[in-house]
TIMAR-29844 format. One line per 8 residues: their letters; for each residue x, y, z of C-alpha. Coordinates in steps of 0.25 Angstrom, whole numbers, plus 5000, padded with zeros to 4 digits. Example, Ala and Ser with C-alpha at 12.3 -4.5 7.8 and 13.67 -1.06 7.14 Angstrom:
BEGIN
AS) 5049/4982/5031  5055/4996/5029
***
This chain:
BEGIN
MLEGNFVR) 5000/5000/5000  5011/5010/5004  5019/5006/4992  5007/5009/4983  5005/5023/4989  5020/5026/4986  5017/5022/4972  5005/5031/4970
LNELMIVL) 5013/5042/4977  5024/5040/4967  5015/5040/4955  5009/5053/4960  5023/5059/4961  5026/5055/4947  5013/5062/4942  5015/5075/4949
YAFSIFLY) 5030/5075/4944  5025/5073/4930  5014/5084/4932  5025/5093/4937  5034/5091/4925  5022/5093/4916  5019/5107/4922  5034/5111/4922
FIDFLQPN) 5034/5107/4907  5022/5117/4905  5029/5128/4912  5042/5125/4903  5034/5127/4890  5025/5138/4895  5028/5146/4908  5018/5143/4918
RKANKFAF) 5021/5147/4932  5009/5139/4938  5013/5126/4931  5027/5128/4936  5023/5130/4950  5013/5118/4950  5024/5110/4944  5033/5114/4955
WLLSIVWG) 5024/5110/4966  5021/5097/4960  5036/5094/4959  5037/5098/4974  5026/5087/4977  5034/5077/4968  5046/5080/4976  5039/5078/4989
LQSFFLFA) 5034/5065/4984  5048/5061/4980  5054/5065/4993  5043/5057/5000  5047/5045/4992  5061/5047/4993  5060/5048/5009  5051/5036/5009
QMMQTGRF) 5061/5027/5002  5072/5032/5011  5064/5027/5023  5061/5014/5016  5075/5010/5012  5082/5017/5023  5092/5024/5013  5093/5035/5003
PVLNISEG) 5086/5029/4991  5096/5031/4979  5102/5017/4979  5096/5012/4966  5091/5018/4953  5076/5020/4957  5080/5027/4970  5091/5035/4963
LYFYAWVL) 5080/5040/4952  5070/5044/4962  5081/5051/4970  5086/5058/4958  5072/5062/4954  5070/5068/4968  5083/5076/4967  5078/5082/4953
VTLSLVVN) 5065/5086/4959  5071/5092/4972  5082/5100/4964  5072/5105/4954  5062/5110/4965  5074/5117/4972  5080/5123/4960  5066/5128/4955
RLLRVDFF) 5063/5134/4969  5077/5141/4970  5081/5145/4956  5068/5144/4948  5075/5138/4936  5064/5137/4925  5062/5123/4919  5072/5117/4928
VFFTNVIG) 5062/5109/4936  5055/5104/4923  5067/5098/4917  5073/5093/4930  5060/5086/4933  5058/5079/4920  5071/5072/4923  5066/5069/4937
FIMIAIRT) 5052/5064/4932  5060/5054/4923  5068/5049/4935  5056/5048/4944  5048/5041/4934  5059/5031/4931  5060/5028/4946  5045/5027/4949
FAPSDAVS) 5042/5018/4937  5054/5009/4938  5053/5006/4953  5065/5000/4961  5065/4985/4966  5059/4990/4980  5046/4992/4973  5037/4980/4971
TEVASQLI) 5035/4974/4958  5020/4977/4959  5022/4992/4961  5033/4992/4950  5023/4986/4940  5012/4995/4945  5021/5008/4943  5026/5003/4929
SELLLIHI) 5011/5001/4925  5007/5014/4930  5019/5021/4923  5014/5015/4909  5000/5021/4913  5006/5035/4916  5014/5034/4903  5002/5031/4894
TMAILSYG) 4993/5041/4902  5003/5053/4900  5005/5049/4885  4991/5049/4882  4989/5062/4890  4999/5069/4882  4993/5063/4869  4980/5069/4873
AFSLSFVF) 4986/5083/4876  4993/5082/4862  4980/5078/4856  4972/5090/4861  4984/5099/4857  4982/5094/4843  4967/5097/4843  4970/5111/4847
TILYLIQY) 4980/5112/4836  4969/5107/4826  4960/5118/4831  4971/5128/4829  4974/5124/4815  4958/5124/4812  4957/5138/4818  4970/5143/4811
NLLKKKKW) 4964/5138/4798  4951/5145/4800  4957/5158/4804  4967/5158/4792  4955/5155/4782  4947/5166/4790  4935/5156/4792  4928/5163/4802
GKRLLRIQ) 4917/5156/4809  4912/5148/4821  4922/5137/4819  4933/5148/4821  4927/5154/4833  4925/5140/4840  4940/5137/4839  4949/5143/4849
DLAKLDYM) 4959/5154/4845  4972/5149/4839  4981/5154/4850  4973/5145/4860  4972/5133/4851  4987/5134/4849  4990/5136/4864  4981/5124/4869
SYVLNMIG) 4988/5115/4859  5002/5120/4864  4997/5118/4879  4992/5104/4876  5006/5100/4870  5013/5106/4882  5005/5097/4891  5007/5084/4882
VPVLILGL) 5022/5085/4880  5026/5083/4895  5015/5073/4897  5020/5065/4886  5035/5067/4891  5032/5061/4904  5023/5050/4898  5035/5046/4889
ILGIIWAY) 5045/5046/4901  5036/5036/4909  5033/5028/4896  5048/5026/4894  5050/5022/4908  5039/5012/4907  5044/5006/4894  5058/5004/4901
LKIPDFHW) 5052/4997/4913  5042/4988/4905  5047/4986/4891  5060/4978/4889  5062/4981/4875  5058/4996/4875  5064/5004/4864  5065/5019/4862
YDAKVLGS) 5063/5017/4847  5049/5010/4849  5039/5017/4840  5030/5023/4851  5042/5028/4859  5047/5035/4847  5033/5040/4844  5031/5045/4857
FTVLGIYC) 5044/5053/4858  5041/5059/4844  5028/5064/4849  5035/5070/4861  5045/5076/4852  5035/5083/4842  5027/5088/4854  5040/5094/4861
FYLYARVV) 5043/5100/4848  5030/5106/4847  5032/5113/4861  5046/5117/4857  5041/5124/4844  5029/5130/4852  5037/5135/4864  5051/5137/4858
KNWQGKNI) 5049/5140/4843  5036/5147/4846  5029/5140/4834  5015/5145/4833  5003/5144/4824  5001/5133/4813  5016/5128/4815  5014/5123/4829
AFLNAASF) 5000/5118/4826  5005/5109/4815  5016/5104/4824  5006/5100/4834  4998/5093/4824  5010/5085/4819  5013/5082/4833  5000/5076/4835
LVLLINFF) 5001/5068/4823  5014/5062/4828  5007/5059/4841  4996/5051/4833  5006/5043/4825  5014/5040/4838  5001/5035/4845  4995/5027/4834
LFGSLSNF) 5006/5022/4825  5019/5021/4835  5011/5015/4846  5007/5003/4837  5022/5002/4833  5027/5002/4847  5032/4989/4854  5026/4992/4867
H) 5015/5003/4866
***
């Protein structure tokens, strides 16, 4: 019973950690003090839970828990969270916390879903199964965000075409203005990218744990990273290159086409999906 409660608390910590990184990513792309502040407090809760688990393990083993890879990964992740919170509080270095904790999340995810020998086989199996469930859920959520972004892009192109041809009428008035359609498409992609990144991280960890012949050149793996790459390029083009109008709309439409190819074609060619 106690072990099960620890598992649930650990899962909660992973979820809060992921959400904190997601909010920092939002602030990274589009400065948002509220998102940054909320992310900081979520990360503080994560640090508190990590400290609790670290102290509990010390009490259980009667030593400082760094004698194997699993314990070392956990302590390493705790150090990263601790230092990022301290530096952020003292120096206010923008984006330091975000990039530091992407590394920390990877470490804590590997440690959580590859338990040490001290964890029972039943709990380890449960964790790995739930890891797959979280991976699939996050991937689908990101695809949902990309799909809605594509819908806003289609509406943008329709509205753009109506305005260009000066076809004034009820249809034109019922569709939102171009700026809002473009912004909503961007926001949904800004949400989808970090969710997909975190989902892929967990998926890779699951594959290494459960699939003996896992290969990076598997069709689904390559397709998923291609989807991530093209949407990252979309954000780069929008934020850094300041692409606007039809150019960014067509890029978003092409990105969604790649997503569909990956979902329907590459999935059927994969050895394990």
